[in-house]
Biotite code that builds the C-alpha atoms (Angstrom):
import biotite.structure as struc

atoms = struc.array([
    struc.Atom([0.000, 0.000, 0.000], chain_id="A", res_id=1, res_name="MET", atom_name="CA", element="C"),
    struc.Atom([1.504, 3.379, -0.994], chain_id="A", res_id=2, res_name="PRO", atom_name="CA", element="C"),
    struc.Atom([2.286, 5.831, 1.756], chain_id="A", res_id=3, res_name="ARG", atom_name="CA", element="C"),
    struc.Atom([0.221, 8.972, 2.057], chain_id="A", res_id=4, res_name="THR", atom_name="CA", element="C"),
    struc.Atom([1.609, 12.482, 1.895], chain_id="A", res_id=5, res_name="ALA", atom_name="CA", element="C"),
    struc.Atom([0.789, 12.825, 5.593], chain_id="A", res_id=6, res_name="GLY", atom_name="CA", element="C"),
    struc.Atom([2.800, 9.707, 6.475], chain_id="A", res_id=7, res_name="ASP", atom_name="CA", element="C"),
    struc.Atom([5.788, 10.944, 4.516], chain_id="A", res_id=8, res_name="ILE", atom_name="CA", element="C"),
    struc.Atom([5.561, 14.438, 6.027], chain_id="A", res_id=9, res_name="GLN", atom_name="CA", element="C"),
    struc.Atom([5.440, 12.967, 9.542], chain_id="A", res_id=10, res_name="THR", atom_name="CA", element="C"),
    struc.Atom([8.616, 11.010, 8.842], chain_id="A", res_id=11, res_name="GLU", atom_name="CA", element="C"),
    struc.Atom([10.230, 14.085, 7.295], chain_id="A", res_id=12, res_name="LEU", atom_name="CA", element="C"),
    struc.Atom([9.475, 16.101, 10.428], chain_id="A", res_id=13, res_name="ASP", atom_name="CA", element="C"),
    struc.Atom([11.304, 13.496, 12.517], chain_id="A", res_id=14, res_name="VAL", atom_name="CA", element="C"),
    struc.Atom([14.344, 13.633, 10.241], chain_id="A", res_id=15, res_name="TRP", atom_name="CA", element="C"),
    struc.Atom([14.293, 17.452, 10.195], chain_id="A", res_id=16, res_name="TYR", atom_name="CA", element="C"),
    struc.Atom([14.396, 17.383, 14.008], chain_id="A", res_id=17, res_name="ALA", atom_name="CA", element="C"),
    struc.Atom([17.235, 14.850, 13.879], chain_id="A", res_id=18, res_name="ALA", atom_name="CA", element="C"),
    struc.Atom([19.206, 17.106, 11.522], chain_id="A", res_id=19, res_name="ARG", atom_name="CA", element="C"),
    struc.Atom([18.656, 20.129, 13.744], chain_id="A", res_id=20, res_name="THR", atom_name="CA", element="C"),
    struc.Atom([19.777, 18.241, 16.856], chain_id="A", res_id=21, res_name="ALA", atom_name="CA", element="C"),
    struc.Atom([22.779, 16.684, 15.137], chain_id="A", res_id=22, res_name="ALA", atom_name="CA", element="C"),
    struc.Atom([23.885, 20.025, 13.699], chain_id="A", res_id=23, res_name="ALA", atom_name="CA", element="C"),
    struc.Atom([23.757, 21.480, 17.220], chain_id="A", res_id=24, res_name="ALA", atom_name="CA", element="C"),
    struc.Atom([25.973, 18.665, 18.507], chain_id="A", res_id=25, res_name="GLY", atom_name="CA", element="C"),
    struc.Atom([23.133, 16.925, 20.309], chain_id="A", res_id=26, res_name="GLN", atom_name="CA", element="C"),
    struc.Atom([21.925, 13.374, 19.892], chain_id="A", res_id=27, res_name="SER", atom_name="CA", element="C"),
    struc.Atom([18.351, 12.327, 19.278], chain_id="A", res_id=28, res_name="ILE", atom_name="CA", element="C"),
    struc.Atom([16.732, 8.904, 19.394], chain_id="A", res_id=29, res_name="THR", atom_name="CA", element="C"),
    struc.Atom([14.205, 8.159, 16.681], chain_id="A", res_id=30, res_name="ILE", atom_name="CA", element="C"),
    struc.Atom([11.880, 5.219, 16.145], chain_id="A", res_id=31, res_name="ALA", atom_name="CA", element="C"),
    struc.Atom([12.612, 3.104, 13.087], chain_id="A", res_id=32, res_name="THR", atom_name="CA", element="C"),
    struc.Atom([11.033, 0.023, 11.564], chain_id="A", res_id=33, res_name="SER", atom_name="CA", element="C"),
    struc.Atom([13.796, -1.997, 13.269], chain_id="A", res_id=34, res_name="ALA", atom_name="CA", element="C"),
    struc.Atom([13.316, -0.423, 16.719], chain_id="A", res_id=35, res_name="GLY", atom_name="CA", element="C"),
    struc.Atom([15.033, 2.803, 17.699], chain_id="A", res_id=36, res_name="SER", atom_name="CA", element="C"),
    struc.Atom([18.208, 4.567, 16.687], chain_id="A", res_id=37, res_name="ARG", atom_name="CA", element="C"),
    struc.Atom([20.305, 7.330, 18.192], chain_id="A", res_id=38, res_name="THR", atom_name="CA", element="C"),
    struc.Atom([21.403, 9.999, 15.696], chain_id="A", res_id=39, res_name="ILE", atom_name="CA", element="C"),
    struc.Atom([24.463, 12.224, 16.270], chain_id="A", res_id=40, res_name="THR", atom_name="CA", element="C"),
    struc.Atom([26.477, 14.769, 14.296], chain_id="A", res_id=41, res_name="HIS", atom_name="CA", element="C"),
    struc.Atom([28.384, 11.847, 12.756], chain_id="A", res_id=42, res_name="HIS", atom_name="CA", element="C"),
    struc.Atom([25.178, 10.934, 10.902], chain_id="A", res_id=43, res_name="ASP", atom_name="CA", element="C"),
    struc.Atom([24.603, 14.299, 9.159], chain_id="A", res_id=44, res_name="LEU", atom_name="CA", element="C"),
    struc.Atom([25.474, 12.965, 5.686], chain_id="A", res_id=45, res_name="THR", atom_name="CA", element="C"),
    struc.Atom([23.072, 10.063, 6.051], chain_id="A", res_id=46, res_name="GLU", atom_name="CA", element="C"),
    struc.Atom([20.386, 12.342, 7.495], chain_id="A", res_id=47, res_name="ILE", atom_name="CA", element="C"),
    struc.Atom([20.660, 14.599, 4.438], chain_id="A", res_id=48, res_name="SER", atom_name="CA", element="C"),
    struc.Atom([20.329, 11.616, 2.095], chain_id="A", res_id=49, res_name="LYS", atom_name="CA", element="C"),
    struc.Atom([17.233, 10.351, 3.908], chain_id="A", res_id=50, res_name="VAL", atom_name="CA", element="C"),
    struc.Atom([15.655, 13.820, 3.863], chain_id="A", res_id=51, res_name="ILE", atom_name="CA", element="C"),
    struc.Atom([16.329, 14.185, 0.123], chain_id="A", res_id=52, res_name="THR", atom_name="CA", element="C"),
    struc.Atom([14.776, 10.783, -0.569], chain_id="A", res_id=53, res_name="GLN", atom_name="CA", element="C"),
    struc.Atom([11.694, 11.580, 1.513], chain_id="A", res_id=54, res_name="LEU", atom_name="CA", element="C"),
    struc.Atom([11.274, 15.021, -0.088], chain_id="A", res_id=55, res_name="GLU", atom_name="CA", element="C"),
    struc.Atom([11.363, 13.389, -3.536], chain_id="A", res_id=56, res_name="ARG", atom_name="CA", element="C"),
    struc.Atom([8.848, 10.786, -2.438], chain_id="A", res_id=57, res_name="GLU", atom_name="CA", element="C"),
    struc.Atom([6.572, 13.517, -1.083], chain_id="A", res_id=58, res_name="LEU", atom_name="CA", element="C"),
    struc.Atom([6.888, 15.549, -4.288], chain_id="A", res_id=59, res_name="ALA", atom_name="CA", element="C"),
    struc.Atom([5.962, 12.477, -6.311], chain_id="A", res_id=60, res_name="SER", atom_name="CA", element="C"),
    struc.Atom([2.869, 11.834, -4.194], chain_id="A", res_id=61, res_name="VAL", atom_name="CA", element="C"),
    struc.Atom([1.883, 15.507, -4.387], chain_id="A", res_id=62, res_name="ASP", atom_name="CA", element="C"),
    struc.Atom([2.295, 15.523, -8.181], chain_id="A", res_id=63, res_name="ALA", atom_name="CA", element="C"),
    struc.Atom([0.121, 12.451, -8.585], chain_id="A", res_id=64, res_name="SER", atom_name="CA", element="C"),
    struc.Atom([-2.557, 14.009, -6.364], chain_id="A", res_id=65, res_name="LEU", atom_name="CA", element="C"),
    struc.Atom([-2.554, 17.080, -8.596], chain_id="A", res_id=66, res_name="GLU", atom_name="CA", element="C"),
    struc.Atom([-3.270, 14.914, -11.631], chain_id="A", res_id=67, res_name="GLY", atom_name="CA", element="C"),
    struc.Atom([0.216, 15.305, -13.077], chain_id="A", res_id=68, res_name="ASN", atom_name="CA", element="C"),
    struc.Atom([1.839, 11.880, -12.631], chain_id="A", res_id=69, res_name="PRO", atom_name="CA", element="C"),
    struc.Atom([4.301, 12.562, -15.461], chain_id="A", res_id=70, res_name="HIS", atom_name="CA", element="C"),
    struc.Atom([5.735, 15.719, -13.899], chain_id="A", res_id=71, res_name="ASN", atom_name="CA", element="C"),
    struc.Atom([6.298, 17.697, -17.089], chain_id="A", res_id=72, res_name="PHE", atom_name="CA", element="C"),
    struc.Atom([5.864, 21.301, -18.145], chain_id="A", res_id=73, res_name="SER", atom_name="CA", element="C"),
    struc.Atom([5.298, 23.053, -21.458], chain_id="A", res_id=74, res_name="LEU", atom_name="CA", element="C"),
    struc.Atom([7.863, 25.332, -23.065], chain_id="A", res_id=75, res_name="GLY", atom_name="CA", element="C"),
    struc.Atom([7.074, 28.697, -24.628], chain_id="A", res_id=76, res_name="ASN", atom_name="CA", element="C"),
    struc.Atom([8.242, 28.591, -28.236], chain_id="A", res_id=77, res_name="PHE", atom_name="CA", element="C"),
    struc.Atom([6.796, 31.991, -29.122], chain_id="A", res_id=78, res_name="ASN", atom_name="CA", element="C"),
    struc.Atom([9.069, 33.691, -31.657], chain_id="A", res_id=79, res_name="HIS", atom_name="CA", element="C"),
    struc.Atom([7.908, 37.238, -30.857], chain_id="A", res_id=80, res_name="ASP", atom_name="CA", element="C"),
    struc.Atom([10.613, 39.726, -29.923], chain_id="A", res_id=81, res_name="GLU", atom_name="CA", element="C"),
    struc.Atom([8.804, 40.549, -26.657], chain_id="A", res_id=82, res_name="ASN", atom_name="CA", element="C"),
    struc.Atom([7.189, 37.386, -25.360], chain_id="A", res_id=83, res_name="PRO", atom_name="CA", element="C"),
])
């Protein structure tokens, strides 16, 4: 079953908090599917990768909800001097 935008956003919020704590030199324990995990400043690279992946997943869900599952745009090929 696909995840909802709300589910993804909830997970993103957790990872945003983890990034904030880690950047401040603090540790934070988060729940994962395998139990729990403590995040520290040593995990900032991984945190950024997870956030990027989740943001892409959320954008994909949002695009499909807007009726644009192909995520494309149209170019302006107007040859007027002042478009």
